[in-house]
C-alpha positions as CSV (number, residue, x, y, z in Angstrom):
1,M,-30.0,145.3,-116.4
2,E,-28.0,142.1,-115.7
3,A,-29.5,139.9,-113.4
4,L,-26.6,139.3,-111.0
5,A,-24.3,142.1,-110.6
6,P,-20.6,141.7,-109.1
7,G,-21.9,143.2,-106.1
8,H,-24.9,140.7,-105.9
9,L,-22.1,138.0,-106.4
10,V,-19.8,139.1,-103.6
11,V,-22.7,139.1,-101.0
12,I,-23.9,135.7,-102.3
13,G,-20.4,134.4,-102.0
14,I,-20.0,135.8,-98.5
15,V,-23.2,134.1,-97.2
16,I,-22.3,130.9,-98.8
17,F,-18.9,131.0,-96.9
18,V,-20.3,132.0,-93.4
19,L,-22.8,129.1,-93.9
20,F,-20.4,126.8,-94.9
21,F,-17.6,127.4,-92.3
22,G,-19.5,129.0,-89.4
23,W,-19.7,132.1,-87.7
24,K,-17.3,131.6,-84.9
25,Q,-14.5,130.1,-87.2
26,L,-14.1,133.2,-89.5
27,P,-11.9,135.4,-86.7
28,D,-9.5,132.4,-86.4
29,M,-9.5,132.1,-90.1
30,S,-8.8,135.6,-90.8
31,R,-6.4,135.6,-88.2
32,S,-4.4,132.8,-89.5
33,L,-4.5,134.1,-93.1
34,G,-3.3,137.4,-91.9
35,R,-0.1,135.5,-90.3
36,S,0.5,133.7,-93.2
37,L,0.6,136.7,-95.4
38,R,3.0,138.4,-93.2
39,I,5.4,135.5,-93.1
40,F,5.1,135.2,-96.9
41,K,5.7,139.0,-97.3
42,A,9.0,138.5,-94.9
43,E,10.2,135.8,-97.0
44,I,9.7,137.4,-100.4
45,S,11.6,140.4,-99.1
46,E,14.4,138.4,-97.7
47,L,14.9,136.9,-101.1
48,G,16.2,140.2,-102.5
49,T,18.5,140.3,-99.8
50,D,19.8,136.8,-99.8
51,G,20.8,137.2,-103.2
52,D,23.0,140.5,-102.5
53,I,24.6,138.5,-99.4
54,R,25.3,135.3,-101.5
55,T,27.3,137.4,-104.0
56,A,29.2,139.2,-101.3
57,V,30.2,136.1,-99.6
58,R,31.0,134.3,-103.0
59,S,33.5,137.0,-104.0
60,T,35.1,137.1,-100.5
61,V,35.6,133.1,-100.5
62,L,36.8,133.6,-104.2
63,D,39.4,136.2,-103.0
64,A,40.3,134.2,-100.0
65,R,40.8,131.1,-102.3
66,D,43.1,133.1,-104.7
67,E,45.2,134.3,-101.6
68,V,45.5,130.9,-100.2
69,A,46.4,129.4,-103.4
70,A,49.1,132.4,-103.7
71,A,50.6,131.8,-100.6
72,A,50.8,128.0,-101.0
73,D,52.5,128.6,-104.3
74,A,55.2,130.9,-102.4
75,I,55.7,128.1,-99.9
76,R,56.1,125.4,-102.4
77,T,58.5,127.7,-104.8
78,P,61.3,127.9,-102.3
79,A,61.0,124.6,-101.0
80,A,61.3,123.0,-104.5
81,T,64.3,125.0,-105.4
82,K,65.7,124.2,-102.1
83,E,65.1,120.4,-102.9
84,K,66.9,120.7,-106.2
85,T,69.9,122.5,-104.8
86,D,70.2,119.8,-102.3
87,V,70.2,116.9,-104.7
88,A,72.8,118.4,-107.2
């Protein structure tokens, strides 16, 4: 039989923790830890959705850029041919 089982070590750790931080600070510390974990969980879940949003925005921007480039080419092409005919 072991001298210190894992259950014994947990109890000793809790006693040392209470002696080190004090009994009154434990509720505040646990509340702060809970808030931090909630914020962390929310940020982690947003990481997955941010990637989808970024991909959608990127594809929309690229499509719009291609449309603008095509429209600019269409505008430039008749102007260039008109200038050539006026010069000749």
